[in-house]
MDTraj code that builds the backbone (N, CA, C; nanometers):
import mdtraj as md
import numpy as np

residues = "MET THR VAL SER ASP PRO LYS PRO GLY LEU ALA PRO ALA PRO ALA TYR ALA HIS LEU ARG LEU HIS THR GLU PHE SER VAL VAL ASP GLY THR ASN ARG ILE ASP ASP ALA VAL ALA LEU ALA ALA LYS LEU GLN GLN PRO ALA LEU ALA ILE THR ASP LEU ASN ASN LEU PHE GLY THR ILE LYS PHE TYR LYS SER ALA ARG GLY LYS GLY".split()
xyz = np.array([
    [10.8176, 8.6767, 9.2380],
    [10.7258, 8.6998, 9.3428],
    [10.6960, 8.8343, 9.3679],
    [10.6397, 8.8689, 9.4145],
    [10.5801, 8.9857, 9.4702],
    [10.5643, 8.9857, 9.5878],
    [10.5423, 9.1416, 9.6459],
    [10.5502, 9.1674, 9.7923],
    [10.3980, 9.0908, 9.7976],
    [10.3352, 9.1106, 9.7321],
    [10.1665, 9.0551, 9.8017],
    [10.0967, 8.9047, 9.7345],
    [10.2086, 8.8473, 9.6623],
    [10.2352, 8.7019, 9.6420],
    [10.2182, 8.6164, 9.7614],
    [10.1496, 8.5131, 9.8076],
    [10.1996, 8.4550, 9.9149],
    [10.2896, 8.3413, 9.8973],
    [10.3657, 8.3223, 9.9726],
    [10.5146, 8.1824, 9.9628],
    [10.3675, 8.0661, 9.9931],
    [10.4215, 7.9379, 9.9653],
    [10.3306, 7.8010, 9.9468],
    [10.3539, 7.7979, 10.1265],
    [10.1875, 7.7848, 10.1414],
    [10.1248, 7.7838, 10.2955],
    [10.1354, 7.8837, 10.3696],
    [10.1425, 7.9843, 10.3216],
    [10.0910, 8.1284, 10.3818],
    [10.0052, 8.2334, 10.2704],
    [9.9600, 8.3456, 10.4228],
    [9.8541, 8.3944, 10.3353],
    [9.9208, 8.5342, 10.2522],
    [9.7893, 8.5857, 10.2089],
    [9.9075, 8.6885, 10.0969],
    [9.9507, 8.8377, 10.2259],
    [10.0524, 8.9071, 10.1868],
    [10.0471, 9.0207, 10.3043],
    [9.9522, 9.0842, 10.2417],
    [9.9341, 9.1806, 10.3757],
    [9.8544, 9.2535, 10.3756],
    [9.8524, 9.4354, 10.2752],
    [9.7601, 9.4779, 10.1938],
    [9.8158, 9.6023, 10.1153],
    [9.8451, 9.7100, 10.2415],
    [9.9627, 9.7965, 10.1956],
    [9.9771, 9.8791, 10.3131],
    [10.0156, 10.0078, 10.2468],
    [9.9632, 10.1136, 10.2821],
    [9.9976, 10.2547, 10.2276],
    [9.9958, 10.3515, 10.3522],
    [10.1011, 10.4549, 10.3111],
    [10.1539, 10.5539, 10.4392],
    [10.0357, 10.6442, 10.4347],
    [9.9727, 10.6583, 10.5516],
    [9.8812, 10.8139, 10.5852],
    [9.8842, 10.9086, 10.6535],
    [10.0511, 10.9278, 10.6807],
    [10.0955, 11.0445, 10.7127],
    [10.2789, 11.0667, 10.6449],
    [10.2581, 11.1402, 10.5378],
    [10.3873, 11.1575, 10.4801],
    [10.4467, 11.2935, 10.4693],
    [10.4665, 11.3537, 10.5671],
    [10.5421, 11.5126, 10.5229],
    [10.6640, 11.5149, 10.4506],
    [10.6733, 11.6063, 10.3519],
    [10.7706, 11.5890, 10.2860],
    [10.8478, 11.7042, 10.2622],
    [10.9801, 11.7737, 10.2099],
    [11.0497, 11.8945, 10.1987],
    [10.9595, 11.9988, 10.2187],
    [10.8432, 11.9664, 10.1738],
    [10.7388, 12.0988, 10.1508],
    [10.6389, 12.1466, 10.3063],
    [10.7191, 12.0404, 10.3843],
    [10.6391, 12.0769, 10.4957],
    [10.7553, 12.1173, 10.6223],
    [10.8090, 12.2498, 10.6013],
    [10.9287, 12.3192, 10.6610],
    [10.9182, 12.2663, 10.7615],
    [10.8949, 12.2912, 10.8937],
    [10.8698, 12.2576, 11.0218],
    [10.9530, 12.1047, 11.0206],
    [10.8937, 12.0139, 10.9902],
    [10.9207, 11.9111, 11.0263],
    [10.9488, 11.8018, 10.9135],
    [10.9138, 11.8003, 10.8235],
    [10.9480, 11.7388, 10.6608],
    [11.0742, 11.7664, 10.5844],
    [11.1073, 11.6170, 10.6032],
    [11.2720, 11.5852, 10.5696],
    [11.2634, 11.4663, 10.4559],
    [11.1466, 11.4062, 10.4091],
    [11.1441, 11.3217, 10.2661],
    [11.1252, 11.3777, 10.1752],
    [11.1859, 11.3717, 10.0770],
    [11.2128, 11.3972, 9.9461],
    [11.0547, 11.2903, 9.8951],
    [11.0313, 11.3752, 9.7919],
    [10.9482, 11.3210, 9.7206],
    [10.9370, 11.2484, 9.6193],
    [11.0105, 11.2334, 9.5226],
    [11.0785, 11.1212, 9.4383],
    [11.1201, 11.0136, 9.4983],
    [11.2227, 11.0343, 9.6261],
    [11.2533, 10.8980, 9.7279],
    [11.1386, 10.8198, 9.7477],
    [11.0269, 10.9018, 9.8337],
    [10.9321, 10.8415, 9.8776],
    [10.8693, 10.7303, 9.7956],
    [10.8003, 10.8389, 9.6354],
    [10.7370, 10.7635, 9.5456],
    [10.8216, 10.6511, 9.4892],
    [10.9623, 10.6496, 9.4810],
    [11.0207, 10.5414, 9.4060],
    [11.0338, 10.4187, 9.4928],
    [11.0266, 10.4439, 9.6400],
    [11.0489, 10.3641, 9.7377],
    [10.8864, 10.2750, 9.7488],
    [10.7527, 10.3154, 9.7570],
    [10.6208, 10.3274, 9.7544],
    [10.6323, 10.2179, 9.6004],
    [10.6868, 10.2501, 9.5104],
    [10.6649, 10.1614, 9.3888],
    [10.8081, 10.0510, 9.3885],
    [10.9044, 10.0251, 9.4546],
    [10.9752, 9.9495, 9.5041],
    [10.8847, 9.8172, 9.5639],
    [10.8386, 9.8843, 9.6933],
    [10.7489, 9.8298, 9.7473],
    [10.6253, 9.7692, 9.6878],
    [10.5942, 9.7918, 9.5972],
    [10.4481, 9.7801, 9.5510],
    [10.3223, 9.8424, 9.6326],
    [10.3696, 9.9374, 9.6815],
    [10.2349, 9.9729, 9.7865],
    [10.1199, 10.0149, 9.7181],
    [9.9960, 9.9934, 9.7182],
    [9.9073, 10.0759, 9.5997],
    [9.8682, 10.1948, 9.6468],
    [9.8820, 10.2631, 9.7269],
    [9.8870, 10.3880, 9.7227],
    [9.9737, 10.4791, 9.8236],
    [9.9944, 10.6116, 9.7789],
    [10.0509, 10.7124, 9.8561],
    [9.9700, 10.8170, 9.8906],
    [10.0255, 10.8788, 10.0100],
    [10.0209, 11.0422, 9.9773],
    [10.0666, 11.1407, 10.0758],
    [10.0383, 11.2796, 10.0315],
    [10.1218, 11.3629, 10.1100],
    [10.0476, 11.4226, 10.2046],
    [10.1027, 11.4443, 10.3682],
    [10.0240, 11.4934, 10.4265],
    [10.1159, 11.6683, 10.5255],
    [10.1385, 11.7697, 10.3829],
    [10.2356, 11.8313, 10.4675],
    [10.1430, 11.9578, 10.4836],
    [10.2337, 12.0417, 10.6349],
    [10.1545, 12.1117, 10.6671],
    [10.1223, 12.2384, 10.6528],
    [10.0245, 12.2592, 10.6494],
    [9.9735, 12.4071, 10.6393],
    [10.0130, 12.4716, 10.4666],
    [10.0453, 12.3965, 10.3704],
    [10.0518, 12.4129, 10.2343],
    [10.0168, 12.2774, 10.1583],
    [10.0489, 12.3189, 10.0377],
    [9.9746, 12.2324, 9.8660],
    [10.1029, 12.2808, 9.7859],
    [10.2154, 12.3127, 9.8436],
    [10.3300, 12.3158, 9.7441],
    [10.3993, 12.1906, 9.6440],
    [10.3710, 12.0804, 9.7142],
    [10.4411, 11.9608, 9.7168],
    [10.3781, 11.9175, 9.5684],
    [10.2012, 11.9578, 9.5812],
    [10.1274, 11.8754, 9.5082],
    [10.1671, 11.8030, 9.3631],
    [10.2225, 11.8981, 9.3128],
    [10.2292, 11.9085, 9.1436],
    [10.3501, 11.7988, 9.1420],
    [10.4358, 11.8336, 9.2170],
    [10.5782, 11.7377, 9.2161],
    [10.5632, 11.6039, 9.2559],
    [10.4476, 11.5879, 9.3206],
    [10.3839, 11.4604, 9.3922],
    [10.3321, 11.4152, 9.2667],
    [10.2110, 11.4825, 9.2086],
    [10.1164, 11.4215, 9.1163],
    [10.2384, 11.3507, 8.9841],
    [10.3379, 11.4254, 8.9375],
    [10.4078, 11.4034, 8.8394],
    [10.4727, 11.2984, 8.8375],
    [10.5573, 11.3027, 8.9860],
    [10.6485, 11.1652, 9.0222],
    [10.5539, 11.0332, 9.0403],
    [10.4446, 11.0585, 9.1075],
    [10.3819, 10.9168, 9.0931],
    [10.3107, 10.8836, 8.9552],
    [10.2655, 10.9534, 8.9002],
    [10.2209, 10.9381, 8.7748],
    [10.3106, 10.8690, 8.6983],
    [10.4509, 10.9393, 8.6928],
    [10.5613, 10.8216, 8.6153],
    [10.6263, 10.7190, 8.6637],
    [10.5793, 10.6915, 8.7818],
    [10.5853, 10.5383, 8.8363],
    [10.4940, 10.4517, 8.8252],
    [10.3781, 10.4680, 8.7871],
    [10.2634, 10.4279, 8.7686],
    [10.1660, 10.4479, 8.9262],
])
top = md.Topology()
chain = top.add_chain()
for i, resn in enumerate(residues, 1):
    res = top.add_residue(resn, chain, resSeq=i)
    for name in ("N", "CA", "C"):
        top.add_atom(name, md.element.get_by_symbol(name[0]), res)
traj = md.Trajectory(xyz[None], top)
């Protein structure tokens, strides 16, 4: 059974995606590692994930490669 598959008598779980995620590339307040965030989103079968780092785009290539690797 997947996260979104309903249990007998229950409605399916709604799709969920993080809309604010600061990674280690947000120098002031980011502590999330991109690889860890992508792995967890894949494990939880989240349909989408985005990074919203402050003042830079340094993590975009790492994020893209990691996300593509997890599907």
